[in-house]
Structure formats: structure tokens, C-alpha cells
Residue frames as a rotation matrix with the C-alpha (Angstrom) as fourth column:
MET 1
-0.024 0.683 0.730 3.90
-0.975 -0.179 0.135 -19.46
0.223 -0.708 0.670 -19.66
GLY 2
0.751 0.306 -0.585 4.00
-0.308 0.946 0.098 -23.25
0.584 0.107 0.805 -20.16
GLU 3
-0.138 -0.910 -0.390 7.51
0.249 0.349 -0.903 -23.44
0.959 -0.222 0.178 -18.68
LEU 4
-0.597 0.002 0.802 6.39
-0.664 -0.563 -0.492 -21.52
0.450 -0.827 0.337 -15.65
THR 5
0.470 0.860 0.199 3.48
-0.858 0.392 0.332 -23.91
0.207 -0.327 0.922 -15.11
SER 6
0.576 -0.336 -0.745 5.86
0.068 0.928 -0.366 -26.91
0.815 0.160 0.557 -15.44
VAL 7
-0.552 -0.822 0.140 8.20
-0.034 -0.146 -0.989 -25.48
0.833 -0.551 0.052 -12.82
LEU 8
-0.326 0.550 0.769 5.27
-0.936 -0.299 -0.183 -24.93
0.129 -0.780 0.613 -10.40
ASP 9
0.723 0.602 -0.340 4.03
-0.562 0.798 0.218 -28.47
0.403 0.033 0.915 -11.09
ALA 10
0.099 -0.780 -0.618 7.52
0.203 0.624 -0.755 -29.85
0.974 -0.051 0.220 -10.27
LEU 11
-0.713 -0.353 0.606 7.64
-0.425 -0.470 -0.774 -27.85
0.558 -0.809 0.184 -7.09
ALA 12
0.093 0.875 0.476 4.21
-0.991 0.034 0.132 -29.10
0.099 -0.484 0.870 -6.03
ALA 13
0.689 0.117 -0.716 5.35
-0.225 0.973 -0.058 -32.71
0.689 0.201 0.696 -6.67
ASP 14
-0.398 -0.916 0.056 8.29
-0.326 0.085 -0.942 -32.37
0.857 -0.393 -0.332 -4.19
ASP 15
0.513 0.492 -0.704 7.91
0.498 0.497 0.710 -34.33
0.700 -0.715 0.010 -0.96
LEU 16
0.376 -0.341 0.861 8.65
-0.495 -0.860 -0.125 -31.75
0.783 -0.380 -0.492 1.72
HIS 17
0.918 -0.011 0.396 9.36
-0.352 0.439 0.827 -34.52
-0.182 -0.899 0.399 4.27
ASP 18
0.665 -0.731 0.152 12.53
0.728 0.590 -0.349 -35.42
0.165 0.343 0.925 2.37
LEU 19
0.262 -0.586 0.767 13.98
0.132 -0.765 -0.630 -31.96
0.956 0.266 -0.123 3.05
GLY 20
-0.316 -0.454 -0.833 16.00
0.913 0.094 -0.398 -30.96
0.259 -0.886 0.384 6.03
ASP 21
0.419 0.517 -0.746 15.19
0.732 -0.679 -0.059 -27.88
-0.537 -0.521 -0.663 8.10
GLY 22
-0.330 -0.622 -0.710 17.75
0.030 -0.758 0.651 -25.72
-0.943 0.194 0.269 6.26
GLN 23
-0.930 0.013 0.368 16.43
0.363 0.200 0.910 -26.88
-0.062 0.980 -0.190 2.88
VAL 24
0.010 1.000 -0.007 12.86
0.999 -0.010 0.050 -26.08
0.050 -0.008 -0.999 3.88
LEU 25
0.350 0.065 -0.935 13.86
0.454 -0.885 0.108 -22.59
-0.820 -0.462 -0.339 4.94
ASP 26
-0.744 -0.618 -0.254 15.86
-0.002 -0.377 0.926 -22.04
-0.668 0.690 0.280 1.75
ARG 27
-0.665 0.566 0.488 12.80
0.724 0.328 0.606 -23.17
0.183 0.756 -0.628 -0.19
VAL 28
0.329 0.799 -0.504 10.61
0.886 -0.446 -0.127 -20.76
-0.326 -0.405 -0.854 1.74
ALA 29
-0.055 -0.449 -0.892 13.01
0.092 -0.892 0.443 -17.84
-0.994 -0.057 0.090 0.96
LEU 30
-0.942 -0.297 0.155 13.12
0.167 -0.015 0.986 -18.76
-0.291 0.955 0.063 -2.69
LEU 31
-0.317 0.897 0.309 9.32
0.925 0.221 0.309 -19.01
0.209 0.384 -0.899 -2.96
VAL 32
0.319 0.356 -0.878 8.91
0.577 -0.808 -0.118 -15.56
-0.752 -0.469 -0.463 -1.19
ALA 33
-0.507 -0.595 -0.624 11.20
-0.152 -0.651 0.744 -14.08
-0.849 0.472 0.239 -3.85
VAL 34
-0.910 0.191 0.367 9.31
0.414 0.386 0.825 -15.86
0.016 0.903 -0.430 -6.64
VAL 35
0.105 0.986 -0.131 5.94
0.990 -0.116 -0.079 -14.68
-0.093 -0.122 -0.988 -5.32
ASN 36
0.122 -0.132 -0.984 7.39
0.214 -0.964 0.156 -11.09
-0.969 -0.229 -0.089 -5.08
ARG 37
-0.840 -0.495 -0.222 8.60
-0.124 -0.223 0.967 -11.28
-0.528 0.840 0.126 -8.64
ALA 38
-0.599 0.712 0.366 5.23
0.776 0.404 0.484 -12.71
0.197 0.574 -0.795 -9.85
ASN 39
0.281 0.729 -0.624 3.44
0.843 -0.498 -0.202 -9.92
-0.458 -0.470 -0.755 -7.99
ALA 40
-0.241 -0.490 -0.838 5.71
-0.039 -0.858 0.513 -7.32
-0.970 0.156 0.187 -9.53
GLU 41
-0.976 -0.106 0.191 5.05
0.170 0.181 0.969 -8.73
-0.137 0.978 -0.158 -13.00
LEU 42
-0.184 0.983 0.025 1.29
0.983 0.183 0.013 -8.79
0.008 0.027 -1.000 -12.30
THR 43
0.237 0.229 -0.944 1.50
0.510 -0.856 -0.079 -5.16
-0.827 -0.463 -0.320 -11.19
ARG 44
-0.651 -0.596 -0.469 3.42
-0.156 -0.500 0.852 -4.16
-0.743 0.628 0.233 -14.33
THR 45
-0.883 0.339 0.325 1.02
0.452 0.420 0.787 -5.94
0.131 0.842 -0.523 -16.61
VAL 46
0.060 0.967 -0.248 -2.06
0.987 -0.094 -0.129 -4.58
-0.148 -0.237 -0.960 -14.91
ARG 47
-0.026 -0.146 -0.989 -0.62
0.154 -0.978 0.140 -1.06
-0.988 -0.149 0.048 -15.12
HIS 48
-0.940 -0.312 -0.140 -0.01
-0.100 -0.140 0.985 -1.58
-0.327 0.940 0.100 -18.88
ALA 49
-0.544 0.816 0.197 -3.61
0.820 0.466 0.333 -2.89
0.180 0.342 -0.922 -19.25
GLU 50
0.170 0.545 -0.821 -4.77
0.754 -0.608 -0.248 0.22
-0.634 -0.577 -0.514 -17.37
THR 51
-0.310 -0.397 -0.864 -2.88
-0.123 -0.884 0.450 2.69
-0.943 0.246 0.225 -19.56
THR 52
-0.983 -0.087 -0.159 -3.91
-0.167 0.098 0.981 1.02
-0.070 0.991 -0.111 -22.81
ARG 53
-0.267 0.954 0.135 -7.52
-0.868 -0.177 -0.465 0.58
-0.419 -0.241 0.875 -21.66
ALA 54
-0.884 -0.165 -0.438 -7.40
-0.357 0.844 0.402 -3.08
0.303 0.511 -0.804 -22.59
CYS 55
-0.778 0.610 0.153 -10.49
0.212 0.484 -0.849 -3.78
-0.592 -0.628 -0.505 -20.45
GLU 56
-0.198 0.718 -0.667 -12.64
-0.707 -0.576 -0.410 -2.05
-0.679 0.391 0.621 -23.06
ARG 57
-0.726 -0.103 -0.680 -12.24
-0.595 0.588 0.547 -5.11
0.344 0.802 -0.489 -25.19
ASP 58
-0.768 0.466 -0.439 -14.50
0.554 0.828 -0.091 -6.90
0.321 -0.313 -0.894 -22.79
GLY 59
0.006 0.858 0.514 -16.90
0.397 -0.474 0.786 -3.95
0.918 0.199 -0.343 -22.50
LEU 60
0.483 0.143 -0.864 -15.65
0.875 -0.101 0.473 -2.72
-0.019 -0.985 -0.174 -19.15
LYS 61
0.833 -0.035 0.552 -14.62
0.105 -0.970 -0.220 0.77
0.543 0.241 -0.805 -18.18
SER 62
0.404 -0.752 0.520 -11.79
-0.912 -0.373 0.168 0.01
0.068 -0.543 -0.837 -15.67
THR 63
-0.258 -0.598 -0.759 -9.07
-0.356 0.789 -0.500 -2.58
0.898 0.141 -0.417 -15.24
ARG 64
-0.833 -0.017 0.554 -10.15
-0.550 0.149 -0.822 -2.79
-0.068 -0.989 -0.134 -11.56
SER 65
0.179 0.969 0.171 -13.60
-0.848 0.240 -0.473 -3.94
-0.499 -0.060 0.865 -12.60
TRP 66
0.416 -0.083 -0.906 -12.03
-0.666 0.650 -0.366 -6.45
0.619 0.755 0.215 -14.98
LEU 67
-0.664 -0.728 -0.168 -9.87
-0.381 0.523 -0.762 -7.87
0.643 -0.442 -0.625 -12.21
ILE 68
-0.592 0.534 0.604 -12.89
-0.651 0.125 -0.748 -8.18
-0.475 -0.836 0.274 -9.93
GLY 69
0.425 0.889 -0.170 -15.11
-0.803 0.283 -0.525 -9.79
-0.418 0.360 0.834 -12.60
HIS 70
0.688 -0.174 -0.704 -12.74
-0.519 0.561 -0.645 -11.82
0.507 0.810 0.296 -14.69
ALA 71
-0.308 -0.895 -0.322 -9.87
-0.242 0.401 -0.884 -12.62
0.920 -0.194 -0.340 -12.25
ARG 72
0.511 0.713 -0.481 -12.23
0.338 0.347 0.875 -12.88
0.790 -0.610 -0.064 -9.22
LEU 73
-0.635 -0.749 -0.188 -10.08
0.544 -0.261 -0.797 -10.64
0.548 -0.609 0.573 -7.11
SER 74
0.094 0.649 -0.755 -11.58
0.948 -0.291 -0.132 -8.82
-0.305 -0.704 -0.642 -4.13
PRO 75
0.812 0.225 0.538 -12.24
0.405 -0.881 -0.242 -5.07
0.420 0.415 -0.807 -4.67
ASN 76
0.837 -0.547 -0.035 -9.46
-0.271 -0.470 0.840 -4.34
-0.476 -0.693 -0.541 -2.10
GLU 77
0.108 -0.844 0.525 -6.91
0.429 0.516 0.742 -6.52
-0.897 0.145 0.417 -3.90
ALA 78
0.296 0.061 0.953 -7.78
0.948 -0.138 -0.286 -5.13
0.114 0.989 -0.099 -7.34
GLY 79
0.958 0.076 0.275 -7.42
0.061 -0.996 0.062 -1.60
0.279 -0.043 -0.959 -5.95
ARG 80
0.630 -0.773 0.081 -4.08
-0.085 0.035 0.996 -2.51
-0.772 -0.634 -0.043 -4.31
ILE 81
0.031 -0.618 0.785 -2.61
0.814 0.472 0.340 -3.73
-0.581 0.628 0.518 -7.52
GLY 82
0.530 0.236 0.815 -3.74
0.745 -0.589 -0.313 -0.62
0.406 0.773 -0.488 -9.38
ARG 83
0.984 -0.176 0.012 -2.34
-0.154 -0.824 0.545 1.71
-0.086 -0.539 -0.838 -6.77
ALA 84
0.375 -0.897 0.235 1.00
0.252 0.343 0.905 -0.15
-0.892 -0.280 0.355 -6.77
GLY 85
0.136 -0.282 0.950 1.29
0.979 0.187 -0.085 0.19
-0.153 0.941 0.301 -10.53
ARG 86
0.747 0.251 0.616 0.58
0.402 -0.908 -0.116 3.89
0.530 0.334 -0.779 -10.48
VAL 87
0.906 -0.423 0.019 2.91
-0.275 -0.554 0.786 4.70
-0.322 -0.717 -0.618 -7.59
LEU 88
0.353 -0.858 0.373 5.86
0.469 0.507 0.723 2.65
-0.810 -0.080 0.581 -8.90
GLU 89
0.565 -0.174 0.807 6.04
0.745 -0.312 -0.589 4.88
0.354 0.934 -0.047 -11.96
HIS 90
0.799 -0.237 0.552 7.43
-0.330 -0.941 0.074 7.54
0.502 -0.241 -0.830 -9.54
PHE 91
0.446 -0.610 0.655 9.79
-0.785 0.086 0.614 5.18
-0.431 -0.787 -0.441 -7.69
PRO 92
0.599 -0.184 -0.779 12.01
-0.620 0.510 -0.597 3.22
0.508 0.840 0.191 -10.09
ALA 93
-0.575 -0.815 0.074 14.43
-0.659 0.408 -0.632 1.89
0.484 -0.412 -0.772 -7.46
LEU 94
-0.376 0.520 0.767 11.52
-0.653 0.439 -0.617 0.44
-0.658 -0.733 0.174 -5.45
ALA 95
0.673 0.661 -0.332 10.09
-0.689 0.396 -0.606 -1.00
-0.269 0.637 0.722 -8.66
ALA 96
0.106 -0.755 -0.647 13.42
-0.711 0.397 -0.580 -2.61
0.695 0.522 -0.495 -9.48
GLY 97
-0.772 -0.378 0.511 13.58
-0.635 0.453 -0.626 -4.20
0.005 -0.808 -0.590 -6.03
PHE 98
0.124 0.918 0.378 10.04
-0.684 0.355 -0.638 -5.46
-0.719 -0.179 0.671 -6.48
ALA 99
0.694 0.114 -0.711 10.86
-0.698 0.346 -0.627 -6.92
0.174 0.931 0.320 -9.93
ALA 100
-0.296 -0.910 -0.291 14.00
-0.642 0.415 -0.645 -8.57
0.707 -0.004 -0.707 -8.44
GLY 101
0.291 0.493 -0.820 11.94
0.268 0.781 0.565 -10.26
0.918 -0.384 0.096 -5.70
ASP 102
-0.655 -0.661 -0.365 13.54
0.546 -0.081 -0.834 -8.31
0.522 -0.746 0.414 -2.87
VAL 103
-0.874 0.464 0.142 10.45
-0.477 -0.767 -0.429 -6.12
-0.090 -0.443 0.892 -2.14
THR 104
-0.738 0.653 0.173 7.05
0.583 0.745 -0.325 -7.43
-0.341 -0.139 -0.930 -1.19
ALA 105
-0.326 0.739 0.589 3.61
0.552 -0.357 0.754 -6.35
0.768 0.571 -0.292 -2.48
ALA 106
0.566 0.569 -0.596 2.76
0.805 -0.228 0.548 -5.34
0.176 -0.790 -0.587 1.09
GLN 107
-0.203 -0.715 -0.669 5.82
0.681 -0.594 0.428 -3.05
-0.704 -0.369 0.607 1.22
VAL 108
-0.854 -0.019 0.520 4.81
0.443 -0.553 0.706 -1.44
0.274 0.833 0.480 -2.06
GLU 109
0.113 0.991 0.065 1.37
0.698 -0.126 0.705 -0.91
0.707 -0.035 -0.707 -0.57
VAL 110
0.177 -0.160 -0.971 2.85
0.875 -0.425 0.230 1.00
-0.450 -0.891 0.065 2.36
VAL 111
-0.806 -0.523 -0.276 4.23
0.320 -0.778 0.541 3.54
-0.498 0.347 0.795 -0.13
ALA 112
-0.754 0.509 0.415 1.20
0.426 -0.101 0.899 3.47
0.500 0.855 -0.141 -2.38
THR 113
0.266 0.897 -0.354 -1.26
0.903 -0.103 0.417 4.30
0.338 -0.431 -0.837 0.40
ALA 114
0.218 -0.261 -0.940 0.89
0.670 -0.660 0.339 7.23
-0.709 -0.704 0.030 1.58
VAL 115
-0.586 -0.536 -0.607 2.00
-0.114 -0.687 0.717 8.68
-0.802 0.490 0.342 -1.75
GLY 116
0.262 0.771 0.581 -0.78
0.754 0.211 -0.621 9.39
-0.602 0.601 -0.526 -4.18
PRO 117
0.052 -0.195 0.979 -0.86
0.890 -0.436 -0.134 11.93
0.453 0.879 0.151 -7.06
SER 118
0.837 0.246 0.490 -1.55
0.057 -0.928 0.369 14.85
0.545 -0.281 -0.790 -4.73
GLU 119
0.775 -0.626 -0.092 1.48
0.087 -0.038 0.995 13.97
-0.626 -0.779 0.025 -2.50
VAL 120
0.045 -0.746 0.664 3.67
0.956 0.225 0.188 13.69
-0.289 0.627 0.724 -5.62
ALA 121
0.335 0.167 0.927 2.49
0.616 -0.783 -0.082 17.10
0.713 0.599 -0.365 -6.75
ARG 122
0.985 0.067 0.156 3.02
-0.076 -0.650 0.756 18.62
0.152 -0.757 -0.636 -3.31
ALA 123
0.499 -0.866 0.036 6.49
0.535 0.341 0.773 17.12
-0.681 -0.366 0.634 -3.10
ALA 124
-0.039 -0.456 0.889 7.36
0.978 -0.202 -0.061 18.71
0.207 0.867 0.454 -6.50
GLU 125
0.627 0.368 0.686 5.97
0.260 -0.930 0.260 22.14
0.734 0.015 -0.679 -5.34
GLN 126
0.957 -0.254 0.141 8.08
-0.214 -0.289 0.933 21.93
-0.197 -0.923 -0.331 -2.14
GLY 127
0.316 -0.888 -0.335 11.28
-0.794 -0.054 -0.605 20.75
0.519 0.457 -0.722 -3.92
ILE 128
0.306 -0.182 0.934 11.28
-0.653 0.674 0.345 17.43
-0.692 -0.716 0.087 -2.08
ASP 129
-0.385 -0.563 -0.731 13.56
-0.908 0.371 0.193 14.95
0.162 0.738 -0.655 -3.90
LEU 130
0.654 0.718 0.240 11.44
-0.732 0.680 -0.037 11.92
-0.190 -0.151 0.970 -4.50
ALA 131
0.494 -0.566 -0.660 14.55
-0.304 0.599 -0.741 10.06
0.815 0.567 0.123 -5.92
ALA 132
-0.565 -0.723 0.398 16.24
-0.610 0.041 -0.791 10.20
0.555 -0.690 -0.464 -2.52
PHE 133
-0.075 0.573 0.816 13.27
-0.886 0.336 -0.318 8.73
-0.457 -0.747 0.483 -0.80
ASP 134
0.756 0.336 -0.562 13.03
-0.614 0.660 -0.432 6.10
0.226 0.672 0.705 -3.60
ARG 135
-0.031 -0.889 -0.457 16.63
-0.348 0.438 -0.829 4.98
0.937 0.133 -0.323 -3.06
ASP 136
-0.676 -0.229 0.701 16.19
-0.722 0.012 -0.692 4.87
0.150 -0.973 -0.174 0.74
TRP 137
0.244 0.880 0.407 12.89
-0.886 0.373 -0.275 3.03
-0.395 -0.294 0.871 0.62
ALA 138
0.669 -0.002 -0.743 14.26
-0.505 0.733 -0.456 0.47
0.545 0.681 0.489 -1.79
ILE 139
-0.443 -0.886 -0.137 17.28
-0.357 0.315 -0.879 -0.23
0.822 -0.341 -0.456 0.51
ILE 140
-0.588 0.275 0.761 15.09
-0.791 0.000 -0.611 -0.39
-0.168 -0.961 0.218 3.61
ALA 141
0.438 0.897 -0.067 12.48
-0.887 0.419 -0.195 -2.61
-0.147 0.145 0.979 1.99
ALA 142
0.523 -0.298 -0.799 15.03
-0.384 0.754 -0.533 -5.07
0.761 0.585 0.280 0.76
GLY 143
-0.336 -0.845 -0.416 17.06
0.091 0.411 -0.907 -5.30
0.938 -0.342 -0.061 3.98
ALA 144
-0.923 -0.001 0.384 14.97
-0.371 -0.259 -0.892 -4.38
0.100 -0.966 0.239 7.06
ARG 145
-0.706 0.708 0.017 11.80
0.581 0.593 -0.558 -5.41
-0.405 -0.384 -0.830 8.75
HIS 146
-0.124 0.769 0.627 8.42
0.855 -0.238 0.461 -4.26
0.504 0.593 -0.628 7.40
ASP 147
0.602 0.492 -0.629 8.08
0.776 -0.546 0.315 -1.82
-0.189 -0.678 -0.711 10.27
ALA 148
-0.309 -0.821 -0.480 11.20
0.538 -0.567 0.623 0.06
-0.784 -0.066 0.617 9.27
LEU 149
-0.780 0.055 0.623 9.73
0.573 -0.336 0.748 0.94
0.251 0.940 0.231 5.91
VAL 150
0.334 0.940 -0.073 6.51
0.856 -0.270 0.441 2.15
0.394 -0.209 -0.895 7.63
GLU 151
0.431 -0.248 -0.868 8.64
0.577 -0.663 0.476 4.49
-0.694 -0.706 -0.142 9.74
ALA 152
-0.672 -0.736 0.081 10.66
0.517 -0.389 0.762 5.68
-0.529 0.554 0.642 6.61
VAL 153
-0.395 0.629 0.670 7.45
0.717 -0.244 0.653 6.48
0.574 0.738 -0.355 4.73
GLY 154
0.596 0.573 -0.562 6.30
0.803 -0.441 0.402 8.40
-0.018 -0.691 -0.723 7.81
MET 155
-0.234 -0.769 -0.594 9.44
0.553 -0.608 0.569 10.54
-0.800 -0.195 0.568 7.43
PHE 156
-0.806 0.053 0.589 8.25
0.542 -0.334 0.772 11.47
0.237 0.941 0.240 3.89
GLN 157
0.193 0.978 0.083 4.91
0.799 -0.206 0.564 12.43
0.569 -0.043 -0.821 5.28
ALA 158
0.483 -0.106 -0.869 6.55
0.692 -0.562 0.454 14.61
-0.536 -0.821 -0.198 7.93
ALA 159
-0.646 -0.749 -0.149 8.73
0.492 -0.557 0.669 16.28
-0.584 0.359 0.728 5.31
LEU 160
-0.552 0.523 0.649 5.67
0.640 -0.234 0.732 16.97
0.534 0.820 -0.206 3.17
ASP 161
0.472 0.788 0.396 3.81
0.171 -0.523 0.835 18.46
0.865 -0.327 -0.382 6.12
PRO 162
-0.487 -0.839 -0.241 6.43
0.337 0.075 -0.939 19.65
0.806 -0.539 0.246 8.63
ASP 163
-0.642 0.290 0.709 3.87
-0.662 -0.676 -0.323 21.46
0.386 -0.678 0.626 10.79
GLY 164
-0.942 0.315 0.119 1.81
0.209 0.824 -0.527 18.32
-0.264 -0.471 -0.842 11.22
PRO 165
-0.346 0.888 0.304 -1.96
0.772 0.086 0.630 18.05
0.533 0.452 -0.715 10.82
GLU 166
-0.427 0.347 0.835 -4.10
-0.298 -0.926 0.233 20.99
0.854 -0.149 0.498 11.62
PRO 167
-0.989 0.145 -0.026 -5.37
0.074 0.336 -0.939 20.81
-0.127 -0.931 -0.343 15.26
ASP 168
-0.330 0.943 -0.031 -9.04
0.716 0.272 0.643 19.93
0.615 0.190 -0.766 15.65
PRO 169
-0.716 0.057 0.696 -10.72
-0.310 -0.919 -0.243 23.15
0.626 -0.389 0.676 16.87
THR 170
0.330 0.924 0.195 -13.45
-0.639 0.066 0.766 21.11
0.695 -0.377 0.612 18.52
GLU 171
-0.241 -0.518 -0.820 -11.09
0.151 0.815 -0.559 18.91
0.959 -0.259 -0.118 20.52
GLY 172
-0.959 -0.282 -0.007 -11.69
0.066 -0.199 -0.978 20.73
0.274 -0.939 0.209 23.80
ARG 173
-0.404 0.891 0.207 -15.45
-0.870 -0.444 0.214 20.86
0.282 -0.094 0.955 23.49
ARG 174
-0.929 0.209 -0.305 -17.63
0.278 0.939 -0.203 18.45
0.245 -0.273 -0.930 25.41
LEU 175
-0.358 0.879 0.315 -21.33
-0.867 -0.438 0.238 18.12
0.347 -0.188 0.919 25.89
SER 176
-0.914 0.155 -0.375 -23.02
0.245 0.947 -0.205 15.56
0.323 -0.280 -0.904 28.15
ILE 177
-0.317 0.903 0.290 -26.77
-0.851 -0.406 0.334 15.26
0.419 -0.141 0.897 28.63
ALA 178
-0.988 0.056 -0.144 -28.49
0.114 0.894 -0.433 12.87
0.105 -0.444 -0.890 31.04
LYS 179
-0.156 0.983 0.098 -32.20
-0.581 -0.172 0.795 12.03
0.799 0.067 0.598 31.07
HIS 180
-0.866 -0.124 0.485 -33.44
-0.493 0.383 -0.781 10.90
-0.089 -0.915 -0.393 34.50
ALA 181
-0.847 0.530 -0.030 -36.17
0.525 0.845 0.098 8.48
0.077 0.067 -0.995 35.38
ASP 182
-0.131 0.844 -0.520 -38.66
0.584 -0.358 -0.728 11.23
-0.801 -0.400 -0.446 36.23
GLY 183
0.542 0.337 0.770 -38.18
0.840 -0.216 -0.497 12.69
-0.001 0.916 -0.401 32.71
SER 184
0.888 -0.262 -0.377 -35.99
-0.180 -0.955 0.238 15.65
-0.422 -0.143 -0.895 33.81
ILE 185
0.642 -0.704 0.303 -32.76
0.638 0.271 -0.720 16.39
0.425 0.656 0.624 31.94
THR 186
0.720 -0.581 -0.379 -29.45
-0.045 -0.585 0.810 17.64
-0.693 -0.566 -0.447 33.25
GLY 187
0.781 -0.513 0.356 -26.37
0.539 0.265 -0.800 18.51
0.316 0.816 0.483 31.29
ARG 188
0.512 -0.708 -0.487 -22.95
0.111 -0.507 0.854 19.93
-0.852 -0.492 -0.181 31.31
PHE 189
0.834 -0.251 0.492 -20.84
0.510 0.010 -0.860 21.47
0.210 0.968 0.137 28.59
ASP 190
0.156 -0.858 -0.490 -17.22
0.312 -0.428 0.848 22.68
-0.937 -0.285 0.201 28.20
LEU 191
0.858 0.164 0.488 -16.47
0.514 -0.253 -0.820 25.11
-0.011 0.954 -0.301 25.35
ASP 192
-0.368 -0.930 0.022 -13.34
0.919 -0.360 0.162 26.77
-0.143 0.080 0.986 24.04
ALA 193
-0.591 0.058 -0.804 -13.41
0.129 -0.978 -0.165 30.51
-0.796 -0.201 0.571 23.45
VAL 194
-0.903 0.211 -0.374 -14.64
-0.421 -0.267 0.867 30.23
0.083 0.940 0.330 19.84
GLY 195
-0.607 0.694 -0.388 -17.32
0.524 0.716 0.462 27.63
0.598 0.077 -0.798 20.72
GLY 196
-0.360 0.446 -0.819 -18.50
0.828 -0.252 -0.501 29.81
-0.430 -0.859 -0.279 23.65
GLU 197
-0.745 0.108 -0.659 -18.78
-0.244 -0.963 0.118 32.88
-0.621 0.248 0.743 21.50
LYS 198
-0.831 0.466 -0.305 -20.91
-0.229 0.212 0.950 30.97
0.507 0.859 -0.070 18.99
């Protein structure tokens, strides 16, 4: 840990005005990869703390509450890290890209918000090959824009539910009521067959 701190101290001491444009951009790319790797290691470590219930040492019931109280993370950020650790257990190629610095925490969050335990179980029931999605998502995340991964995750959701979401039976129903200055009330309603019957 001391070596890592020394490297960061050395980077902070650099005078950025001494660098040319190409050197600045190379430095940005390197720092993005370093941040990705650090986020991956944080995610891996938090997941280990979660599975071993390490937070109980400090009298807490969840690693999320430990992150909020001891690391001063926001509830959203603490939740994001926990979700990432849990979902990456199902997607080793994406986890490897994250650990290598090629995948960002935001890209992992795209997957983690769409693929929870119930989606993993439904995929298994339907014979959907998570490994194929894992390989594709890792390649897309490492080489394409962020939006491309969002679209690719949408394809998984479509494969999981090919009929799409159930239509809202109340979508065609409308009710409008107007109260006038003299206290009278007028209204209008449109109902589908089921609503009209009720």
C-alpha cells in the first residue's frame, strides 16, 4: 500500500504544464485505466468483506452500512459497489476486463442494474447462455462507447422477455373533472371494455 501511495504522490508532484498535448492525453488514458483497476479491486475486496461478514467486527450488519459510516460513501455509491461485486460473480470475462482497467465502474453498473439474482435465475430456466453475453459485453465495454453496452444489455433483457412488458390495461382509460366558478362540476371519461363493465 505504501508503494501505491508513493506513486500517487509522485504523479501529484508532476507539473502538467511541462507536458505536451499528446503526453497529457496519454496520462489521462493511463489514469482512467488505473482508476478502473482500483475500482475493480475495491469491488472485489468489498465483495469479500460482504461474503465473510467482516463488518460484524465493527458491530454492523451490512458492508453497505460500513461503507456509508466508515468510508463516508453515499448510500448510492455503497449500493453500486455491492451490486457490482455480486453481479461480477456471474460474468468472469467482464470482471477480468474491469480488473485489467479496460472496463469502467459505470459500465459494470449498466450490467448490475439490469441483471440481478432473479434475472440470472430466469436466464437459467430459459436456457439463456450467460457466458455468451459475458464475452460480448466484455468486448463491447472494452472497445466501444458506453451507449453500445447499454444497447447490448438491452438485448439480454429482450431475450429474457421476448414478448416485452405486459401492456397496461388502464392505458386507454381517462377521466377528467372540472369544477366551475359557480360550484357546478362537469366531467368526461373514456373507458375500455373491461373498465366500462366494472
